[in-house]
N, C-alpha and C positions, 0 to 999 in steps of 0.2 A: 918911836912906834910909827910904822908906815901903814896907812889905810890902803887896802888892795884896790887899785885901779890901773888902767893902762899906763897912765902918765907916771905912776909910781914904780913901775917895773925896774927901770934903771937904778933905783935907789936900794933895791933889795940885797945886793951883794951876792957873793958866790955861794952862800949857805943855802939859798933857795934857787932851785932851777926854774927858769922862766922860759916862755915859748921862744923857740928859735925861728918863729914865723910871725907875721903880722896878722893878728886876729881880724883886723879891719879889712883885710884883703881876701878873706875867705868867702866862699859861696856855699849855699846849702846843698847837700846831696842826700842827707838823712834827716828825717823828721822823727823825733822820739817822744812818745807819750809815757809819762811817769818819771820825771827827773828827780829821783831820790838819791840817797847815798850810794846805792849799789850801781846804778847807771853811771854815776860820776866816777866811781872807783874802778869801773870795768870797761864798758864799751867806749865811753868818752876818753878814757885813758889810752885805749888802743888807737883811737883816731888821733890823739895827741902825739903818740909815738910816730905814726905815719907822717903827720905834718912836720914834726921835728926832723924827720929824715928827708925832707924836701919834696914830698909827694902828697897827693890827696887834697890839694887846696880846694877842689870842687866837691869834697866829701865832708865838709863841716856839718855840724849838727844844729838843727833848730829844735829846741826843747818846747814841749807843749804841756801845760797843766790844765786839767778839766775840773778838778775838785776845788771847792772854796778854799781849802787849806793851802792850795798851791799859790795863793796870792802872796804868801810870805816869800816863796822862791822868786816870784816875779819882782818883788821889791828889792831883794838882795842882789839879783842879777842886774837890775837897773842901776843900783848904786855902785856896783863893782865892775861895770863894763863887761858883764857876762863872764867874768873870771872867778875862779875859786881855787883853793889850795887842796891838793891831795897829799895827806901825810901818811906815809907807809912805815910799818914797823916789822922787823924780822923777829923770829923767836929769841934771838940773843939780845934784843933791845935796840939794835941799830935802827935809826930813824932817818928818813929822807923826806924832804918837802919839795913839792913841785907845783907851780902854778899852771893850771890847765886853761887853755883858750879854745878848745875844740868845740864847745857849745857857744857858737858866736851870736846866737839870738834866742830869746825865750818869749813865747806867746802864751798869754793867759786867756784861755778860750772864753770864759764868761765876759771878759772885757770886749773882745772883738772876734766872735766866731767866724766871721767872714775872712779875716786875715788867716786863720788856721786853714780854712777850706781853700783859699787861694794858694797857700803854700803847698798843700797836698796836691793841688792840680797843676802846680808849676812843673814844666818839663825837666827842670834841674833836680827835682826830688825823685830819687830812684829807689830809695829804701825807706820804709817806715818801721821802726823798731818799738818794742813794747816792754815795759816792766810795770804791769798793772796789778801785780800780786796774783797768787794762785786762784783766788776767788773772783778775780776781776773779769773772768771770761763767761760767767753766767752759765756754766756747764755743770750739770748734776754729777756729783761724785759717784752716785749709785747707778743711775740710768745712762749717763753719758749724753743726755739730751740737753739741748740749749733751753734755758729757762727765760722766757720772754715776759715773765709776770711782773718784774720790777717796774716801779713807776717811771723811772728815767728811760728805761727801754721802751715802755709803752708810749711815753711822750714822743720819742724819736720815731717810733713806728707809725704813729697815727696823726702826726702834724707835719706840715711843710715848713715850719719855722726853723730857726737855727738849731742844729743838733746840740745835745748836751752830753752824750756818751761817746766813748772811744769808737764804738761800732757805728754810731750815727755819723761821726766825722769821716771815718774810713770809707763807708759806703757812699756818702755824697762826694767825697774826693775822687773815688774811683769812677763814679757816674760821670763826673765832669771830664775826666781823662778819656773815658770811652767815647763820650759825645764829641770830643775835640780831636779824636783820632790819635791820641797819645798812648804809648804803651803803659800798662799798669806798673805801679811800684811793687817791689817785693815786700812782704810782711815778715819781719823777723821777731819772734817772741824770745825774750831773754828771761822768762819766768821759770821757776823751778817746778816743772811738770814733765812727766813722761810724755814724749811726743808733743812737745809744746807747739811746734809748728802745725801739727795735725789738729790740736785743740783750737789754735787760733783760726785755722781754716774752717773748722766746723762751726765755731761761734760766729765768725764774720759771714760766711755763706748762709747760715741759718737766718741771721738777722736780715741780710740783704734779700733773701728769698721771700721773707715775710713783708718786707718793705716794697720790693719791686722784683717779682719773680724772674723776669728776663735778665735783669742786672745781676741777680744772684747766680744765675747760670753762667753768665759771662765771667764773673769773678772766679767761680769754681773752675772754669776752663782755662783762664788766662793768668791768674795771679799765682806766683810762687810763694810757698810758705816753708822755708827750710827749717828743720829741727836744729836745735842748738843745745849745748851743755855749757853752763856758765858757772864759774867757781871763784869766789873771793870773799872771805869773811869780812863783812863791813858792818861794824856796830853803829848804833845811832849816834849822831853827832851830839856832844854834850858841851857844857861850859868848860869842862876840863880840857877838851880838845882845843877850844878857842884859847884858853889860858896858856896851854903848852905851846901853841903856835906863837902867841904873843911874847912869852918870856924867852922861848928858845930861839926864835927867828925874828923877833921884832916886827911881826906882821899881824895886822888887824884884819881878820877875815870873818864876816858875820856868819858864814855857813861853810866852813871847811868840811872835808870828809876824811875819816880815818879808816885805814884798811890794813890787813896783813900784807906782807911782801909777796906772798904766793898769789898767782893769778893764772887762770886757765880758761880758755874759750875754744870749744870744739864745735864746728859749724859745718852743716852740709853745704856743699858748693853747688847751690841751685838757686839762681837769681834771674828775675825777669828782665831787668834792664841794666845789668852790669853790677859791679861791686868794687869797693876799694881793694887795694893790694894788701889785704889783712894777713896773708900768709908771710909777708915780709916783716911783720912786727910781732910774731909769736902766736898767732891764731892758727889752730889746726883745722885745715879744710879737708873734709872727708866726704865719702859718698853715703855713709850710714853712721849716724851719730848715736844710735840706740845703745850699743854696748857701753859707751862712755857715759851716756845719760843715766842708764840704770845703775852703773857703778856709783856715780855721784849721789843720785837721789836715795839709793838704798843703803849706802854706807855713810856718807857725810850728813845729808839732810835728815835721814831717819835717826842717826845717832844724836843729832841736836834734840830731837823729840825724846829719844831714849834716855838721855842724861837729865833733861831739864826738870821734869816733875819729881823724879827721885831725888835730884839734887836740892830742889826747893823744899821738899819734905824733910830732908836731912839738915836743913839750915844753911845751905850754901847760897851765895848770891852771884858769884862770878864763875864763868865757864872754867877758867884756868884753875881755880881753887879745887873744883870737883875733879878735874882731869889730872891733878897731881896726886890724887889718892889712889894707891895701888888697887884697892878693892873695887873702885868704880872703873878704873882702867881695865881691869880683868873682865868686868861686866860688859863694857862696851866692845872689847875685843871678842868676847864670847858671842855677843849678838852678831857682830860683823862676820866672824869666821864660821859659826855653826848655823846661823839662820839666814843672813842676807846673802853671803857669797854663793851658797848653793843655788840661788835663784838667778845668778848673773850669767851672761854669755861671756866667752873669751873676749878680752879687751885688747886690741892690737897695740903692742908697744908698752903695755902696763904690767908691772909685777904687782899683783893684787896684795900679796903679803906686805910688800914694801909700802904700798899705798895706804893700807890700813894703819901701819905704824906711823906713817907720815901724818895721817889725820890726828892721831893721838898727840904727836908733837905739836901740831898746829893748835889743837884744842888747849893744850897745856901752856901755851905761850902767855906769859904775864903781860906782854907788851900791849895787847889789844884791849884788855879789860872788857871783854864782851860779857853781857849779862844773860843769865838763864831766863829772866823775865822777857827779854826781847825774843827769845826763841819760842816762847809759847803763845805768841800773838797768833790768833786765827788757827789754832791747832786743829779745829774741826775741818779746815781745808787742807791742812798739811798732812795730818795722819793718814787720810785716805789716799794720798798721793805718794807718800814716802814709806810708811811702815806697813799699812794694811795689805798692800800688794805682796809683800814678803810673807805675811801670814797666810794669805790665800794660796800662794804657790807652795809653801811648806805643808799646808794641810793636804793639798792635792797630791804631793809627793810623799807624804808620810814623814816629813822632816820635823825637826825640833821647832817649837814655838814658845818655849817657856820664857825666854828673855822678852820677847815682844808682848806676851801676856802680862808680864810684870809691869811693863811700860804703860799699857792701857789701864791696868789696875791702879797704878800710881796716879795717872791722870784723873781717874774717877775719885780716888781718895782725896787728892788735892782739892778738887772742886767741892767735895763733901765737907771737908773739915774747914775750908776757908769760908764757904757759904757767902762769898762776896762776888761783886762784879768782876768779870774777866774781859779782856779785850779779845772778843771773838764774835764773828758774825752770827753765831748761834748760841750766844752766852746764856740767854734765858732757858733754852731747851736743855743745854748741858747741865746747868745748875739744878734744874728741876729733876732731871733724870738721876743725877748723883744723889740728890736728897732722898730719892725713893729707895736707894740701895738698902737702907737699914730694914725696911719692911718687905722689900721685894728684891732679894739678891739677884744680880744680873740685869737690873732695870736699865743700867747704862748702855748695855749692848743692844737694847731695843730701839735706839736712835737710828732708824733705818737710813736717814739722810746722811749719816756718817758711816755706819757699819754695813749697810745693805743687808745681805742675808747671813753675814758672819755670826750674828747673834743666834742663829738657828743651828750652828755647828756645835754638837755636843762636846767635841774635843776642845774646841776653843773656849767655850763657856766654862768647862771644868777647869781649864788652865787659868782662866781669868779669876774665877772664884777662889781657887787655891792661892793665887798670888795676892788677892785682897786679904785673905786670912793670914798669910805670912806677914804682910805689912801690918796688920792689926796686932799680931802676936810679937813680932820681932822688931818692928820699925823699919825704916827704909834701908839702913845699913845692914841690919841683920837679915832682911829679906834677900838682899843681894848676895850676902855671904851664904845663906842657906841654898840659894839657887846653884851656887858653884860647889856645893858639898862641904862647905866650911861650917865650923861651929858658929852659929850666929851670935853676935854681940848685941845685947838688947839696947835699943835706942828708941826713945819716945819721938813722936812726930814733932818737928820744929818748924815754925813758920815765922821766925823772927827776921 
């Protein structure tokens, strides 16, 4: 067994690909906030490709953690010389392991916030990228306005001490660059949101205008916020992943990352101070990312929500288990073809029918072992960004909404019958609203912070109530069958 460190790389053998560059000779060009599994399987992987091709040595990544939980990442990176292993699996089960050295340093902001600010103000830093989750931008799903009421945001707005939030760090870093006559860095959001660059711009400029109005105006005028579409299924790292790496490759890595073999990154080519040659390593650089973005959000991400609650109610645990069942495959394709696709723009170079079936193949892969539970984390942030825009556009156009209504109904029923804590920023409100359904049908739709005015749509409310009744009478499997005109097989709700 080899413990992952720089000195151990020569001992790994040919089964594990190792950096073809010296991580110790890299310099930072990108600062990244939110070094989770997805960043390490996606953006850092693309930079690793660039480095292995002999280019981009001044574009290495400095990771930054701002949450207390990021202390674990700090400790792992320190023990492993900032290295980690990316384990990728294709649908046929083929596995590849590669050690990534593109993140050549990691800063834990609570330890030394000044070090983070100095890195942001360093002339070599030209891009700051973000994976801070859909809810990390403090932008209301219903009003689109920046919400400055959180205690951490308030702290950063009203004190001159070290910042504690991503926006506090970015604003101070940009202030220092402006005052020193340096060009601003580009801010690249890699989170799953429509117009993620525009959301990042709105959040940061709103914060900065509240903190220092003139600086906010300078950021709005000078900083680039390209939109991007990012795609790679990356489940949470488990002990099973560590064990597989140890038994199959003889490598001891405290925090490897597992991902599917598929990866896609579509990025608008709009940067303030240059960019790495990402187009040479598989990134699609375009002038308008929105068609690709809507395709991914409304087909892939919305399908994650569409399958999860119905699957959990039917007793499934893993994504691949559900997506190998013909009745659920038909349901997902029905949602994608009849409800989501009519809301999309033409996507250059993409056959949407082939894309939809490719998604089913990816979902059904046993290699990844992704869980339905992972996909329902913070659904109150995800549904308004992935699924509810489809409902709104279909209502406006007079299109079908039955599949989406069943998804929302399954969400409320799951909360009602479990009556337990869920991992969601609005957990208390969600559970309370679901509990009211028995006495007040449709109470779940009254959560305006999630649904906005959709609860006032007679057509949507009727579809939702009909879907809840179908779930009550037929169970999840029968409700799906009834939706597609089949004779429903009775199935009781299962939460085992």
